[in-house]
C-alpha positions as CSV (number, residue, x, y, z in Angstrom):
1,M,-32.0,-37.5,112.2
2,P,-35.4,-37.2,114.1
3,T,-38.0,-39.7,113.1
4,E,-40.4,-37.1,111.7
5,Q,-37.7,-35.9,109.3
6,R,-36.9,-39.4,107.9
7,K,-38.1,-40.6,104.6
8,R,-40.7,-43.3,104.6
9,R,-41.3,-46.1,102.1
10,V,-44.4,-45.9,100.0
11,N,-45.6,-47.9,97.0
12,L,-46.6,-46.2,93.8
13,M,-48.0,-47.5,90.5
14,L,-46.5,-45.7,87.6
15,A,-46.8,-46.0,83.8
16,P,-43.8,-47.8,82.2
17,D,-42.7,-44.7,80.2
18,V,-42.6,-42.6,83.4
19,I,-40.5,-45.2,85.2
20,A,-38.1,-45.3,82.2
21,A,-37.8,-41.5,82.2
22,L,-37.1,-41.4,86.0
23,K,-34.5,-44.3,85.8
24,A,-32.8,-42.5,82.9
25,R,-32.3,-39.5,85.1
26,G,-30.6,-41.4,88.0
27,S,-31.9,-42.4,91.4
28,M,-35.7,-42.9,90.8
29,S,-36.5,-42.3,94.4
30,A,-34.6,-39.0,94.6
31,Q,-36.2,-37.8,91.3
32,V,-39.7,-38.5,92.4
33,D,-39.1,-36.8,95.7
34,K,-37.7,-33.7,93.9
35,I,-40.5,-33.6,91.3
36,L,-43.2,-34.0,94.0
37,R,-41.7,-31.4,96.3
38,E,-41.5,-28.8,93.4
39,A,-45.2,-29.7,92.3
40,L,-46.3,-29.2,95.9
41,G,-44.4,-26.0,96.5
42,L,-42.3,-27.5,99.3
């Protein structure tokens, strides 16, 4: 996969209830990526 298409590591500070809800849905990283993509129209 080309470098520009690879995911990069970032640090986020999230509220405990947000973290719990994301973890309950499965992979937290994948969920955050999906939610942000939808919110940004990507």
